[in-house]
Biopython code that builds the backbone (N, CA, C, O; Angstrom):
import numpy as np
from Bio.PDB.StructureBuilder import StructureBuilder

atoms = [
    (1, "MET", "N", (-0.939, 8.449, -0.179)),
    (1, "MET", "CA", (-0.672, 7.393, 0.553)),
    (1, "MET", "C", (-0.482, 6.717, 1.925)),
    (1, "MET", "O", (-0.678, 7.465, 2.882)),
    (2, "SER", "N", (-0.278, 5.958, 2.091)),
    (2, "SER", "CA", (-0.196, 5.519, 3.383)),
    (2, "SER", "C", (1.279, 4.765, 3.336)),
    (2, "SER", "O", (1.649, 4.701, 2.164)),
    (3, "SER", "N", (2.137, 4.234, 4.157)),
    (3, "SER", "CA", (3.403, 4.044, 4.215)),
    (3, "SER", "C", (3.237, 2.447, 4.152)),
    (3, "SER", "O", (4.148, 1.699, 3.795)),
    (4, "THR", "N", (1.817, 1.972, 4.588)),
    (4, "THR", "CA", (1.287, 0.513, 4.207)),
    (4, "THR", "C", (1.119, 0.382, 3.042)),
    (4, "THR", "O", (1.330, -0.817, 2.857)),
    (5, "GLU", "N", (0.787, 0.983, 1.783)),
    (5, "GLU", "CA", (0.396, 1.032, 0.591)),
    (5, "GLU", "C", (1.347, 1.039, -0.196)),
    (5, "GLU", "O", (1.264, 0.228, -1.119)),
    (6, "ASP", "N", (2.696, 2.013, -0.134)),
    (6, "ASP", "CA", (3.899, 2.520, -0.281)),
    (6, "ASP", "C", (4.654, 0.748, 0.099)),
    (6, "ASP", "O", (5.040, 0.005, -0.804)),
    (7, "GLN", "N", (4.692, 0.528, 1.008)),
    (7, "GLN", "CA", (4.894, -0.804, 1.078)),
    (7, "GLN", "C", (4.897, -2.045, 0.315)),
    (7, "GLN", "O", (5.803, -2.742, -0.144)),
    (8, "ARG", "N", (3.065, -2.158, 0.307)),
    (8, "ARG", "CA", (2.697, -3.358, -0.583)),
    (8, "ARG", "C", (3.192, -3.379, -2.270)),
    (8, "ARG", "O", (3.628, -4.367, -2.861)),
    (9, "ASP", "N", (2.981, -1.944, -2.865)),
    (9, "ASP", "CA", (3.634, -1.871, -4.253)),
    (9, "ASP", "C", (4.756, -1.471, -4.743)),
    (9, "ASP", "O", (5.016, -1.037, -5.865)),
    (10, "GLU", "N", (5.671, -1.710, -3.470)),
    (10, "GLU", "CA", (6.874, -1.690, -3.642)),
    (10, "GLU", "C", (7.517, -3.323, -5.011)),
    (10, "GLU", "O", (7.034, -4.440, -4.824)),
    (11, "GLU", "N", (8.350, -3.141, -5.960)),
    (11, "GLU", "CA", (8.403, -3.912, -6.472)),
    (11, "GLU", "C", (9.959, -4.388, -5.832)),
    (11, "GLU", "O", (10.641, -3.786, -5.003)),
    (12, "TYR", "N", (10.295, -5.911, -6.653)),
    (12, "TYR", "CA", (11.248, -6.474, -5.215)),
    (12, "TYR", "C", (12.183, -7.791, -5.876)),
    (12, "TYR", "O", (12.894, -8.690, -5.428)),
    (13, "GLY", "N", (11.671, -7.270, -7.347)),
    (13, "GLY", "CA", (12.472, -7.806, -8.719)),
    (13, "GLY", "C", (11.967, -9.415, -9.048)),
    (13, "GLY", "O", (11.176, -9.950, -8.272)),
    (14, "GLU", "N", (12.388, -10.016, -10.036)),
    (14, "GLU", "CA", (11.303, -11.012, -10.983)),
    (14, "GLU", "C", (11.562, -12.321, -10.185)),
    (14, "GLU", "O", (12.631, -12.504, -9.604)),
    (15, "ALA", "N", (10.624, -13.158, -10.176)),
    (15, "ALA", "CA", (10.557, -14.457, -9.620)),
    (15, "ALA", "C", (9.856, -15.212, -10.379)),
    (15, "ALA", "O", (8.726, -14.858, -10.715)),
    (16, "ARG", "N", (10.483, -16.576, -10.850)),
    (16, "ARG", "CA", (10.278, -17.590, -12.193)),
    (16, "ARG", "C", (9.930, -18.722, -11.141)),
    (16, "ARG", "O", (10.372, -18.910, -10.007)),
    (17, "ILE", "N", (8.941, -19.451, -11.926)),
    (17, "ILE", "CA", (8.760, -20.628, -11.514)),
    (17, "ILE", "C", (9.773, -21.826, -12.119)),
    (17, "ILE", "O", (10.056, -21.860, -13.316)),
    (18, "ASN", "N", (10.290, -22.815, -11.137)),
    (18, "ASN", "CA", (11.227, -23.405, -11.729)),
    (18, "ASN", "C", (10.251, -24.954, -12.213)),
    (18, "ASN", "O", (9.126, -25.247, -11.808)),
    (19, "ASP", "N", (10.865, -25.509, -12.894)),
    (19, "ASP", "CA", (10.269, -26.903, -13.581)),
    (19, "ASP", "C", (10.241, -27.997, -12.379)),
    (19, "ASP", "O", (10.777, -29.039, -12.757)),
    (20, "ARG", "N", (9.737, -28.065, -10.946)),
    (20, "ARG", "CA", (9.378, -28.316, -10.045)),
    (20, "ARG", "C", (7.828, -27.712, -9.435)),
    (20, "ARG", "O", (7.076, -28.264, -8.632)),
    (21, "GLY", "N", (7.663, -26.359, -10.145)),
    (21, "GLY", "CA", (6.812, -25.435, -9.850)),
    (21, "GLY", "C", (7.458, -24.777, -8.419)),
    (21, "GLY", "O", (6.861, -23.868, -7.843)),
    (22, "ARG", "N", (8.321, -25.150, -8.073)),
    (22, "ARG", "CA", (8.491, -23.999, -7.401)),
    (22, "ARG", "C", (9.077, -22.379, -7.235)),
    (22, "ARG", "O", (10.144, -22.199, -7.822)),
    (23, "LEU", "N", (8.552, -21.259, -6.561)),
    (23, "LEU", "CA", (8.948, -20.056, -6.984)),
    (23, "LEU", "C", (9.511, -19.214, -5.833)),
    (23, "LEU", "O", (8.753, -19.054, -4.876)),
    (24, "THR", "N", (10.419, -18.794, -5.794)),
    (24, "THR", "CA", (11.098, -18.245, -5.263)),
    (24, "THR", "C", (10.990, -16.785, -4.425)),
    (24, "THR", "O", (11.325, -15.933, -5.249)),
    (25, "ILE", "N", (10.798, -16.390, -3.662)),
    (25, "ILE", "CA", (10.797, -15.149, -3.048)),
    (25, "ILE", "C", (11.764, -14.492, -2.922)),
    (25, "ILE", "O", (12.500, -14.949, -2.047)),
    (26, "PRO", "N", (12.285, -13.233, -3.590)),
    (26, "PRO", "CA", (13.342, -12.817, -3.778)),
    (26, "PRO", "C", (14.307, -12.287, -2.056)),
    (26, "PRO", "O", (13.632, -11.537, -1.351)),
    (27, "LYS", "N", (15.347, -12.563, -1.641)),
    (27, "LYS", "CA", (15.790, -12.610, -0.624)),
    (27, "LYS", "C", (15.560, -11.150, 0.218)),
    (27, "LYS", "O", (15.475, -11.154, 1.446)),
    (28, "GLU", "N", (15.493, -10.224, -0.376)),
    (28, "GLU", "CA", (15.277, -8.787, 0.424)),
    (28, "GLU", "C", (13.965, -9.217, 0.610)),
    (28, "GLU", "O", (14.030, -9.593, 1.780)),
    (29, "LEU", "N", (12.569, -9.462, 0.176)),
    (29, "LEU", "CA", (11.918, -9.420, 0.609)),
    (29, "LEU", "C", (11.711, -10.411, 1.976)),
    (29, "LEU", "O", (11.372, -9.912, 3.049)),
    (30, "ARG", "N", (11.887, -11.483, 1.861)),
    (30, "ARG", "CA", (11.929, -12.648, 2.806)),
    (30, "ARG", "C", (12.405, -12.230, 4.354)),
    (30, "ARG", "O", (11.751, -12.368, 5.388)),
    (31, "ASP", "N", (13.739, -11.678, 4.190)),
    (31, "ASP", "CA", (14.409, -10.924, 5.171)),
    (31, "ASP", "C", (13.614, -9.797, 5.685)),
    (31, "ASP", "O", (13.718, -9.570, 6.891)),
    (32, "GLU", "N", (12.785, -9.001, 4.931)),
    (32, "GLU", "CA", (11.986, -8.108, 5.647)),
    (32, "GLU", "C", (10.649, -8.086, 6.143)),
    (32, "GLU", "O", (9.892, -7.375, 6.803)),
    (33, "LEU", "N", (10.691, -9.227, 5.508)),
    (33, "LEU", "CA", (9.141, -10.635, 6.404)),
    (33, "LEU", "C", (9.217, -10.903, 7.130)),
    (33, "LEU", "O", (8.285, -11.197, 7.879)),
    (34, "GLN", "N", (10.499, -10.980, 7.392)),
    (34, "GLN", "CA", (10.531, -12.338, 8.040)),
    (34, "GLN", "C", (10.010, -14.099, 7.975)),
    (34, "GLN", "O", (9.409, -14.845, 8.748)),
    (35, "LEU", "N", (10.609, -14.232, 6.628)),
    (35, "LEU", "CA", (9.728, -15.502, 5.915)),
    (35, "LEU", "C", (10.908, -16.522, 6.263)),
    (35, "LEU", "O", (12.066, -16.121, 6.139)),
    (36, "ASP", "N", (10.784, -17.171, 6.477)),
    (36, "ASP", "CA", (11.763, -18.779, 7.059)),
    (36, "ASP", "C", (11.484, -19.282, 6.342)),
    (36, "ASP", "O", (10.755, -18.708, 5.534)),
    (37, "ALA", "N", (11.945, -21.117, 6.024)),
    (37, "ALA", "CA", (11.396, -22.013, 5.785)),
    (37, "ALA", "C", (10.487, -22.715, 6.598)),
    (37, "ALA", "O", (10.521, -22.718, 7.828)),
    (38, "GLY", "N", (9.518, -23.423, 5.759)),
    (38, "GLY", "CA", (8.877, -23.414, 6.809)),
    (38, "GLY", "C", (7.348, -22.812, 6.709)),
    (38, "GLY", "O", (6.263, -23.386, 6.812)),
    (39, "THR", "N", (7.674, -21.455, 6.472)),
    (39, "THR", "CA", (6.626, -20.070, 6.651)),
    (39, "THR", "C", (5.207, -20.655, 5.321)),
    (39, "THR", "O", (5.495, -20.804, 4.134)),
    (40, "SER", "N", (4.032, -20.854, 5.774)),
    (40, "SER", "CA", (2.746, -21.269, 4.845)),
    (40, "SER", "C", (2.621, -19.863, 4.429)),
    (40, "SER", "O", (2.998, -18.804, 4.931)),
    (41, "PHE", "N", (1.909, -20.206, 3.247)),
    (41, "PHE", "CA", (1.023, -19.960, 2.493)),
    (41, "PHE", "C", (-0.406, -20.102, 1.933)),
    (41, "PHE", "O", (-0.730, -21.064, 1.237)),
    (42, "THR", "N", (-1.331, -19.005, 2.299)),
    (42, "THR", "CA", (-2.997, -19.356, 1.141)),
    (42, "THR", "C", (-2.662, -18.840, -0.166)),
    (42, "THR", "O", (-2.477, -17.625, -0.236)),
    (43, "VAL", "N", (-2.537, -19.605, -1.321)),
    (43, "VAL", "CA", (-2.493, -19.227, -2.260)),
    (43, "VAL", "C", (-4.331, -18.687, -2.911)),
    (43, "VAL", "O", (-5.267, -19.473, -2.769)),
    (44, "VAL", "N", (-4.533, -17.304, -3.572)),
    (44, "VAL", "CA", (-5.590, -16.729, -3.755)),
    (44, "VAL", "C", (-5.209, -16.565, -5.181)),
    (44, "VAL", "O", (-4.052, -16.457, -5.586)),
    (45, "ARG", "N", (-6.281, -16.557, -5.903)),
    (45, "ARG", "CA", (-6.006, -16.477, -7.363)),
    (45, "ARG", "C", (-7.211, -15.154, -7.333)),
    (45, "ARG", "O", (-8.233, -15.228, -6.651)),
    (46, "GLU", "N", (-6.762, -13.621, -8.458)),
    (46, "GLU", "CA", (-7.304, -12.931, -8.432)),
    (46, "GLU", "C", (-7.887, -12.496, -9.753)),
    (46, "GLU", "O", (-7.993, -11.334, -10.143)),
    (47, "GLY", "N", (-8.212, -13.480, -10.320)),
    (47, "GLY", "CA", (-8.708, -13.293, -12.007)),
    (47, "GLY", "C", (-7.297, -13.497, -12.743)),
    (47, "GLY", "O", (-7.403, -14.713, -12.898)),
    (48, "ASN", "N", (-6.075, -13.189, -13.298)),
    (48, "ASN", "CA", (-5.133, -13.596, -13.549)),
    (48, "ASN", "C", (-3.913, -13.407, -12.975)),
    (48, "ASN", "O", (-2.797, -13.644, -13.438)),
    (49, "ASP", "N", (-4.316, -12.840, -11.652)),
    (49, "ASP", "CA", (-3.164, -12.635, -10.367)),
    (49, "ASP", "C", (-2.996, -13.602, -9.673)),
    (49, "ASP", "O", (-3.891, -14.401, -9.396)),
    (50, "ILE", "N", (-1.673, -13.684, -9.240)),
    (50, "ILE", "CA", (-2.094, -14.921, -7.976)),
    (50, "ILE", "C", (-1.483, -14.355, -6.079)),
    (50, "ILE", "O", (-0.413, -14.827, -5.694)),
    (51, "ARG", "N", (-1.760, -14.014, -5.743)),
    (51, "ARG", "CA", (-1.766, -12.974, -4.149)),
    (51, "ARG", "C", (-1.329, -14.649, -2.741)),
    (51, "ARG", "O", (-2.052, -15.588, -2.407)),
    (52, "LEU", "N", (-0.224, -14.374, -2.419)),
    (52, "LEU", "CA", (0.262, -15.045, -1.672)),
    (52, "LEU", "C", (-0.268, -14.041, -0.240)),
    (52, "LEU", "O", (-0.128, -12.822, -0.147)),
    (53, "VAL", "N", (-0.909, -14.982, 0.806)),
    (53, "VAL", "CA", (-1.164, -14.405, 1.841)),
    (53, "VAL", "C", (-0.647, -15.782, 3.182)),
    (53, "VAL", "O", (-0.890, -16.988, 3.221)),
    (54, "ARG", "N", (0.229, -14.748, 4.241)),
    (54, "ARG", "CA", (1.094, -15.804, 5.047)),
    (54, "ARG", "C", (-0.132, -16.050, 5.950)),
    (54, "ARG", "O", (-0.956, -15.267, 6.423)),
    (55, "ASP", "N", (0.007, -17.353, 6.035)),
    (55, "ASP", "CA", (-1.107, -18.101, 7.212)),
    (55, "ASP", "C", (-0.271, -17.687, 8.397)),
    (55, "ASP", "O", (0.958, -17.742, 8.361)),
    (56, "LEU", "N", (-0.994, -17.245, 9.517)),
    (56, "LEU", "CA", (-0.365, -16.493, 10.390)),
    (56, "LEU", "C", (-0.768, -18.154, 11.730)),
    (56, "LEU", "O", (-1.788, -18.843, 11.706)),
    (57, "PRO", "N", (0.469, -18.315, 12.725)),
    (57, "PRO", "CA", (0.189, -19.689, 14.068)),
    (57, "PRO", "C", (-1.352, -18.725, 14.802)),
    (57, "PRO", "O", (-1.385, -17.494, 14.807)),
    (58, "GLU", "N", (-2.175, -19.362, 15.205)),
    (58, "GLU", "CA", (-3.073, -18.887, 16.126)),
    (58, "GLU", "C", (-2.291, -18.659, 17.525)),
    (58, "GLU", "O", (-1.314, -19.263, 17.968)),
    (59, "LEU", "N", (-2.772, -17.972, 17.879)),
    (59, "LEU", "CA", (-2.407, -17.080, 19.398)),
    (59, "LEU", "C", (-2.741, -18.128, 20.285)),
    (59, "LEU", "O", (-3.833, -18.693, 20.359)),
    (60, "GLN", "N", (-1.518, -18.394, 21.089)),
    (60, "GLN", "CA", (-1.869, -19.252, 22.328)),
    (60, "GLN", "C", (-1.436, -18.404, 23.715)),
    (60, "GLN", "O", (-0.325, -17.947, 23.984)),
    (61, "THR", "N", (-2.413, -18.354, 24.343)),
    (61, "THR", "CA", (-2.771, -18.030, 25.972)),
    (61, "THR", "C", (-1.596, -19.028, 26.806)),
    (61, "THR", "O", (-1.648, -20.256, 26.864)),
    (62, "LEU", "N", (-0.415, -18.048, 27.496)),
    (62, "LEU", "CA", (0.370, -19.084, 28.075)),
    (62, "LEU", "C", (0.204, -17.959, 29.479)),
    (62, "LEU", "O", (-0.077, -16.761, 29.510)),
    (63, "SER", "N", (0.478, -18.834, 30.446)),
    (63, "SER", "CA", (0.382, -18.657, 31.760)),
    (63, "SER", "C", (1.521, -19.226, 32.710)),
    (63, "SER", "O", (1.900, -20.393, 32.610)),
    (64, "SER", "N", (2.117, -18.211, 33.763)),
    (64, "SER", "CA", (2.989, -18.139, 34.717)),
    (64, "SER", "C", (2.492, -19.876, 35.736)),
    (64, "SER", "O", (3.070, -20.895, 36.113)),
    (65, "GLY", "N", (1.455, -19.431, 35.770)),
    (65, "GLY", "CA", (1.162, -20.285, 36.376)),
    (65, "GLY", "C", (0.827, -19.727, 38.153)),
    (65, "GLY", "O", (0.855, -20.433, 39.160)),
    (66, "LYS", "N", (0.554, -18.391, 38.059)),
    (66, "LYS", "CA", (0.418, -18.062, 39.338)),
    (66, "LYS", "C", (-0.925, -17.450, 39.340)),
    (66, "LYS", "O", (-1.488, -17.218, 38.270)),
    (67, "SER", "N", (-1.478, -17.172, 40.485)),
    (67, "SER", "CA", (-2.649, -16.741, 40.833)),
    (67, "SER", "C", (-2.994, -15.058, 40.689)),
    (67, "SER", "O", (-2.256, -14.093, 40.886)),
    (68, "ARG", "N", (-4.374, -15.125, 40.276)),
    (68, "ARG", "CA", (-4.849, -13.738, 40.307)),
    (68, "ARG", "C", (-4.179, -13.045, 41.730)),
    (68, "ARG", "O", (-3.316, -12.192, 41.522)),
    (69, "ASP", "N", (-4.455, -13.296, 42.907)),
    (69, "ASP", "CA", (-3.524, -13.009, 44.233)),
    (69, "ASP", "C", (-1.906, -12.721, 44.266)),
    (69, "ASP", "O", (-1.316, -11.676, 44.539)),
    (70, "GLU", "N", (-1.471, -13.814, 43.950)),
    (70, "GLU", "CA", (0.003, -14.010, 43.953)),
    (70, "GLU", "C", (0.230, -12.877, 43.007)),
    (70, "GLU", "O", (1.444, -12.719, 43.137)),
    (71, "TRP", "N", (-0.239, -11.829, 41.981)),
    (71, "TRP", "CA", (0.453, -11.211, 41.189)),
    (71, "TRP", "C", (-0.123, -9.779, 41.666)),
    (71, "TRP", "O", (0.535, -8.747, 41.537)),
    (72, "GLY", "N", (-1.299, -9.814, 42.178)),
    (72, "GLY", "CA", (-1.385, -8.470, 42.930)),
    (72, "GLY", "C", (-2.724, -8.064, 42.159)),
    (72, "GLY", "O", (-3.251, -8.591, 41.178)),
    (73, "GLU", "N", (-3.065, -7.070, 42.840)),
    (73, "GLU", "CA", (-4.347, -6.120, 42.131)),
    (73, "GLU", "C", (-3.851, -5.175, 40.718)),
    (73, "GLU", "O", (-4.578, -4.984, 39.743)),
    (74, "ASN", "N", (-2.371, -4.623, 40.884)),
    (74, "ASN", "CA", (-2.258, -4.028, 40.086)),
    (74, "ASN", "C", (-1.323, -4.188, 38.966)),
    (74, "ASN", "O", (-1.065, -3.331, 38.121)),
    (75, "ALA", "N", (-0.782, -5.523, 39.057)),
    (75, "ALA", "CA", (-0.224, -6.408, 38.206)),
    (75, "ALA", "C", (-0.648, -5.603, 36.495)),
    (75, "ALA", "O", (0.041, -4.768, 35.911)),
    (76, "PHE", "N", (-1.817, -6.128, 36.085)),
    (76, "PHE", "CA", (-2.130, -5.535, 34.719)),
    (76, "PHE", "C", (-2.626, -3.935, 34.505)),
    (76, "PHE", "O", (-2.676, -3.436, 33.381)),
    (77, "ARG", "N", (-2.988, -3.193, 35.735)),
    (77, "ARG", "CA", (-3.519, -2.165, 35.065)),
    (77, "ARG", "C", (-3.401, -1.430, 34.174)),
    (77, "ARG", "O", (-4.253, -0.632, 33.784)),
    (78, "ASP", "N", (-1.949, -1.663, 33.579)),
    (78, "ASP", "CA", (-1.710, -0.277, 32.309)),
    (78, "ASP", "C", (-1.229, -1.469, 31.200)),
    (78, "ASP", "O", (-0.282, -1.289, 30.434)),
    (79, "ALA", "N", (-2.053, -2.746, 31.238)),
    (79, "ALA", "CA", (-1.209, -3.802, 30.008)),
    (79, "ALA", "C", (-1.784, -3.425, 29.179)),
    (79, "ALA", "O", (-1.364, -3.784, 28.079)),
    (80, "GLY", "N", (-2.991, -2.547, 29.187)),
    (80, "GLY", "CA", (-3.710, -2.233, 27.132)),
    (80, "GLY", "C", (-2.852, -1.010, 26.982)),
    (80, "GLY", "O", (-2.743, -0.725, 25.789)),
    (81, "GLU", "N", (-2.276, -0.280, 27.684)),
    (81, "GLU", "CA", (-1.618, 0.948, 27.007)),
    (81, "GLU", "C", (-0.170, 0.210, 26.986)),
    (81, "GLU", "O", (0.555, 0.768, 26.163)),
    (82, "SER", "N", (0.338, -0.647, 27.503)),
    (82, "SER", "CA", (1.864, -1.248, 27.268)),
    (82, "SER", "C", (1.521, -1.937, 26.080)),
    (82, "SER", "O", (2.503, -1.918, 25.338)),
    (83, "THR", "N", (0.911, -2.321, 25.750)),
    (83, "THR", "CA", (0.786, -3.475, 24.536)),
    (83, "THR", "C", (0.243, -2.830, 23.228)),
    (83, "THR", "O", (0.773, -2.906, 22.119)),
    (84, "PHE", "N", (-0.831, -2.225, 23.531)),
    (84, "PHE", "CA", (-1.401, -1.139, 22.263)),
    (84, "PHE", "C", (-1.172, 0.301, 21.974)),
    (84, "PHE", "O", (-1.817, 0.978, 21.172)),
    (85, "GLY", "N", (-0.156, 0.703, 22.736)),
    (85, "GLY", "CA", (0.806, 1.850, 22.647)),
    (85, "GLY", "C", (-0.155, 3.071, 23.151)),
    (85, "GLY", "O", (0.143, 4.217, 22.817)),
    (86, "GLY", "N", (-1.204, 2.846, 23.885)),
    (86, "GLY", "CA", (-2.365, 4.140, 24.364)),
    (86, "GLY", "C", (-3.607, 4.396, 23.725)),
    (86, "GLY", "O", (-4.360, 5.228, 24.230)),
    (87, "ARG", "N", (-3.915, 3.820, 22.725)),
    (87, "ARG", "CA", (-4.780, 4.022, 21.216)),
    (87, "ARG", "C", (-6.056, 3.348, 22.021)),
    (87, "ARG", "O", (-7.131, 3.182, 21.445)),
]
sb = StructureBuilder()
sb.init_structure("model")
sb.init_model(0)
sb.init_chain("A")
sb.init_seg("    ")
for serial, (resi, resn, name, xyz) in enumerate(atoms, 1):
    if name == "N":
        sb.init_residue(resn, " ", resi, " ")
    sb.init_atom(name, np.array(xyz, "f"), 0.0, 1.0, " ", f" {name:<3s}", serial, name[0])
structure = sb.get_structure()
């Protein structure tokens, strides 16, 4: 079993729905997954199970405003290796 599967199958205690329909995710799991107030999820029904899928923000391209000439021709030569660890 991979470490990803190990983490996915780990139990974090019990959660109950209150009278307003709110569900509290255990603090230990919120901390590990960096879930803060305002984090949104898509609720998926799988038979009698419910799965919460975190909605990730859209990626944005940021620019310093410099042109390619200002950066120089070698500025991003190793960007792929730096970003993805040489994969």
